[in-house]
C-alpha positions in Angstrom: -24.4 9.5 -8.6 -24.6 13.3 -9.1 -24.9 13.8 -5.3 -21.5 12.1 -4.8 -19.6 14.6 -6.9 -19.3 17.3 -4.2 -18.1 15.0 -1.4 -15.7 13.4 -3.9 -14.1 16.7 -4.9 -13.9 18.1 -1.3 -12.4 14.9 0.1 -9.9 14.6 -2.7 -8.7 18.2 -2.3 -8.4 17.7 1.5 -6.5 14.4 1.1 -4.0 15.9 -1.3 -3.3 19.2 0.4 -3.2 17.9 4.0 -0.3 15.6 3.0 1.3 18.1 0.6 1.3 20.9 3.2 2.1 18.7 6.2 5.0 16.8 4.9 7.7 19.6 4.6 7.4 20.6 8.3 7.3 16.9 9.2 10.6 16.5 7.4 12.2 19.4 9.3 10.8 18.1 12.6 12.3 14.6 11.9 15.7 16.0 10.8 15.9 18.3 13.8 15.4 15.3 16.1 17.8 13.2 14.1 15.1 10.8 13.1 16.8 9.9 9.8 18.0 6.8 8.2 20.7 6.1 5.6 19.6 5.8 2.0 21.3 2.6 1.2 21.2 3.2 -2.5 23.1 6.5 -2.3 26.4 7.5 -0.9 26.3 9.3 2.5 22.7 10.5 2.2 20.4 10.6 5.2 16.6 10.7 4.8 13.9 11.7 7.3 11.7 8.8 8.5 8.8 8.1 9.0 6.3 9.9 6.9 3.4 7.9 8.3 2.0 10.8 10.4 1.4 12.9 7.3 -0.1 10.0 5.4 -2.6 9.1 8.1 -3.5 12.7 8.7 -4.5 13.1 5.1 -6.5 9.9 5.1 -8.4 10.6 8.4 -9.2 14.2 7.4 -10.6 13.3 4.0 -12.5 10.2 5.2 -14.1 12.1 8.1 -15.3 14.7 5.6 -16.8 11.8 3.5 -18.4 10.4 6.6 -20.1 13.7 7.3 -21.6 13.6 3.7 -22.4 9.9 3.4 -22.8 8.5 7.0 -21.5 5.1 6.0 -20.3 2.6 8.5 -17.9 1.4 5.9 -16.0 4.6 6.2 -15.7 4.3 10.0 -14.4 0.7 9.6 -11.8 1.8 7.1 -10.7 4.7 9.3 -10.3 2.6 12.5 -8.6 -0.3 10.7 -6.2 2.1 8.8 -5.4 4.0 12.0 -4.7 0.8 13.8 -2.2 -0.2 11.1 -0.6 3.2 11.4 0.0 2.7 15.1 1.4 -0.8 14.5 3.8 0.6 11.9 4.8 3.5 14.1 5.7 1.1 16.9 7.9 -0.8 14.4 9.4 2.4 13.2 10.6 3.3 16.7 11.7 -0.2 17.6 12.3 -3.1 15.1 10.0 -5.9 16.3 10.1 -9.6 15.5 8.8 -11.0 12.2 5.6 -12.1 13.9 4.6 -8.6 15.1 3.1 -7.0 12.0 1.1 -10.0 10.6 -0.4 -10.8 14.0 -1.3 -7.3 15.0 -2.6 -6.4 11.6 -4.9 -9.4 11.9 -6.4 -7.7 15.0 -6.6 -4.5 13.1 -9.1 -6.2 10.7 -11.6 -6.7 13.5 -13.5 -3.4 13.0 -14.5 -4.5 9.5 -16.2 -7.6 11.1 -17.7 -5.7 14.0 -19.3 -3.1 11.8 -20.5 -5.9 9.5 -19.4 -3.9 6.4 -18.6 -6.9 4.2 -20.3 -9.3 1.9 -19.5 -13.0 2.4 -20.2 -13.6 -1.3 -16.8 -13.7 -3.0 -17.1 -12.5 -6.5 -15.1 -14.0 -9.4 -15.0 -12.8 -13.0 -17.3 -14.8 -15.4 -18.0 -17.5 -12.8 -20.2 -15.3 -10.5 -20.1 -15.4 -6.7 -19.4 -18.0 -4.1 -21.1 -17.9 -0.7 -18.5 -18.6 2.0 -19.8 -17.0 5.3 -17.3 -18.6 7.7 -14.4 -18.8 5.4 -14.9 -15.1 4.5 -14.2 -14.1 8.1 -10.9 -15.9 7.8 -10.2 -14.1 4.5 -10.7 -10.7 6.2 -8.3 -11.6 9.0 -5.8 -12.7 6.4 -6.2 -10.0 3.8 -5.4 -7.0 5.9 -2.0 -8.4 7.0 -1.3 -9.4 3.4 -2.0 -6.1 1.8 -0.3 -4.1 4.6 2.9 -6.1 4.5 2.9 -6.4 0.7 3.2 -2.7 0.3 5.7 -2.5 3.1 7.9 -5.2 1.4 8.0 -3.2 -1.9 9.2 -0.1 -0.1 12.8 -0.6 -1.0 13.6 2.2 -3.5 12.9 6.0 -3.6 9.3 6.6 -4.5 8.4 3.0 -5.2 5.8 2.4 -2.4 4.0 5.7 -2.9 4.2 5.7 -6.7 3.0 2.1 -6.8 0.1 2.9 -4.6 -0.9 5.9 -6.8 -1.3 3.4 -9.7 -2.9 0.6 -7.8 -5.4 2.7 -5.8 -6.6 4.7 -8.8 -6.9 1.4 -10.7 -9.0 0.1 -7.8 -11.2 3.2 -7.9 -11.8 2.9 -11.6 -12.8 -0.8 -11.0 -15.3 0.2 -8.3 -16.9 2.6 -10.7 -17.1 -0.1 -13.3 -18.9 -2.5 -11.0 -21.2 0.3 -10.0 -20.1 0.5 -6.4 -20.1 4.3 -6.6 -20.0 5.1 -2.9 -17.0 3.0 -2.1 -15.4 4.2 -5.3 -15.6 7.8 -3.9 -14.3 6.5 -0.5 -11.3 5.0 -2.3 -10.3 8.1 -4.2 -8.5 9.9 -1.2 -6.0 6.9 -1.0 -4.7 7.8 -4.5 -4.5 11.5 -3.7 -2.7 10.9 -0.4 -0.2 8.6 -2.2 0.3 11.2 -5.0 0.9 14.0 -2.6 3.4 12.0 -0.6 5.2 10.8 -3.8 6.1 14.5 -4.4 8.6 14.2 -1.5 9.3 10.4 -1.7 10.3 10.3 -5.4 14.0 10.3 -6.3 15.9 11.8 -4.5 13.7 11.1 -1.5 13.4 13.8 1.2 11.4 11.4 3.4 10.6 7.7 3.6 7.1 6.5 4.6 8.5 4.0 7.1 6.4 1.1 8.3 3.8 3.5 9.6 3.3 4.9 6.2 3.6 1.7 4.1 1.3 -0.3 6.4 -1.2 2.5 6.4 -1.4 2.6 2.6 -1.5 -1.1 2.2 -4.1 -1.7 5.0 -6.4 1.0 3.7 -6.2 -0.6 0.2 -7.1 -4.0 1.6 -10.0 -2.6 3.7 -11.4 -0.8 0.6 -11.2 -4.1 -1.3 -13.2 -5.9 1.4 -15.9 -3.4 1.9 -16.2 -2.8 -1.8 -16.5 -6.5 -2.6 -13.7 -6.4 -5.1 -11.1 -8.6 -3.4 -10.1 -10.5 -6.6 -9.8 -7.3 -8.6 -7.7 -5.7 -5.9 -5.4 -8.7 -5.9 -4.9 -8.4 -9.6 -4.0 -4.7 -9.4 -1.5 -5.4 -6.6 0.1 -8.4 -8.5 3.7 -7.1 -8.7 3.8 -6.4 -5.0 2.2 -9.7 -4.2 4.8 -11.5 -6.4 7.6 -9.7 -4.6 6.2 -10.8 -1.2 5.8 -14.4 -2.4 9.4 -14.5 -3.8 10.7 -13.1 -0.5 8.8 -15.5 1.7 9.5 -18.6 -0.5 13.3 -17.9 -0.5 13.6 -16.9 3.2 11.1 -19.6 4.3 10.0 -17.7 7.3 8.2 -14.5 8.3 11.0 -12.0 9.0 11.5 -8.3 8.8 13.6 -7.4 5.8 15.8 -5.2 8.0 16.9 -8.4 9.9 17.9 -10.3 6.8 21.7 -10.5 6.6 22.0 -11.4 2.9 21.0 -8.4 0.7 19.4 -9.1 -2.7 21.0 -6.0 -4.3 24.6 -4.8 -4.5 26.1 -1.6 -5.9 28.5 -0.9 -8.6 31.3 1.7 -8.1 29.0 4.4 -9.5 26.2 3.3 -7.3 24.1 1.6 -9.9 22.1 -1.4 -8.7 23.0 -5.0 -9.6 21.7 -8.4 -8.5 23.8 -10.0 -5.8 25.6 -13.3 -6.2 25.0 -14.1 -2.5 23.0 -17.4 -2.5 21.8 -16.7 1.0 20.1 -13.4 0.0 16.3 -13.5 -0.6 14.8 -13.4 -4.1 12.8 -10.3 -4.7 11.2 -8.5 -7.6 14.0 -6.0 -7.8 16.6 -8.8 -7.9 14.7 -10.3 -10.8 14.6 -7.0 -12.7 18.3 -6.7 -12.2 19.1 -10.2 -13.4 19.8 -8.8 -16.9 22.4 -6.4 -15.7 22.9 -3.3 -13.6 20.4 -0.4 -13.7 20.0 2.9 -12.0 17.6 3.2 -9.1 15.3 5.3 -11.3 15.3 2.7 -14.1 14.3 0.0 -11.6 11.6 2.1 -10.2 10.2 2.8 -13.7 10.2 -0.9 -14.4 8.1 -1.6 -11.3 5.7 1.2 -12.3 5.3 -0.3 -15.7 4.4 -3.6 -14.1 1.9 -1.8 -11.9 0.3 -0.1 -14.8 0.0 -3.4 -16.6 -1.6 -5.0 -13.5 -3.9 -2.1 -13.2 -5.1 -2.6 -16.8 -5.6 -6.3 -16.1 -7.6 -5.3 -13.0 -9.9 -3.0 -15.1 -10.4 -5.8 -17.6 -11.3 -8.1 -14.7 -13.8 -5.6 -13.4 -15.5 -5.5 -16.8 -15.6 -9.3 -16.8 -17.0 -9.2 -13.2 -19.7 -6.9 -14.3 -20.7 -9.2 -17.1 -21.1 -12.1 -14.6 -23.2 -10.1 -12.1 
C-alpha cells in the first residue's frame, strides 16, 4: 500500500494540471475557429465545444505515468478503451450520427478489456457473494461500456452537470475500491476524478466550454472500464444511479435509441427570465431534469445542485454497498 502513494500523488497532479492548463487555450482555439454552440439555457450565449481533447489528454498522461510505475495490463486496457470512446465521441461532435452509432461503436471499444483479459467473470453482489458467469460476463462487458458512456452523455444537459456529477461518482467509486481492498485499481481510478474536477472549473455555470460527446463519452467509458477491471460493477451502478435513471426515463418515453439533439419535443422550457420549467408537450421525453422541475420553475443552478445532491446520496449508497460487499467476501 505504501509503495502506491507516490504514483497516486504524481498521477493525480498530472491529471488535474494537464486539463486545468490545457483547457483555456483549447477554448481560444475553438472560439477562433467558430467551433461554438448556443447555450440553450441562456439568451444569446455561445460556448466553445468540444472539451474532449483536454479531458483525454489529462487521462492519457496520468494513466501512462501510472503504467510506468505499476506495469498493469488493466491500465493499458483502460487507456485504449477510453481513447476509442473519445474518437467515437469526436466523430459525433463533428457530425451528428444516427442513434445507433454510439452504442454500437462503444461496444467495439470494450474489446480491449476482453483481449487483455483484465476482468473477473465472477460478478460480486453485496451480502450474497459472487456468481460465476463466464460467458454472460463477456456480454456484460460489451453492454456496460456503451451504457456508462451514453449515460454520462445523456445527463450533459446543463452547465457543469456532467463534469460535476463525474467528480462525485468517480471519487465515490475510488473510495469503494479502497474499501474492498482493490488498492491498485483504486489508484488507477483517482485521475478520473481529478480530470473531472479540473474540467468542472471551466464547465460550471456560466460554462466557458462544453465537454461535447467526445468529453462525456470519455468520462463515462473510463468509469465503466474501471468498474469492470476493478470487479465493482454493482457498486459502480449504484453510484451512477441518478444518471442511469435519467437514461431509463429517456429511453422508456422515446421508445427508441436516438440522439437527444434529434428529438423535436424538448423536456424543458424557459420562463421570461430564463428560469427552467417542465414542458407541457406530451411528445417530449421524460428526463430527470423534467421530473425535478415538476414542482415548479427553478434556475439552472438550482437544478444542477439538485442533481449533485442526488449524486452524493447515490455515492453514499455505493460506499455502504462496498462495506456490505466486503462483509460477503
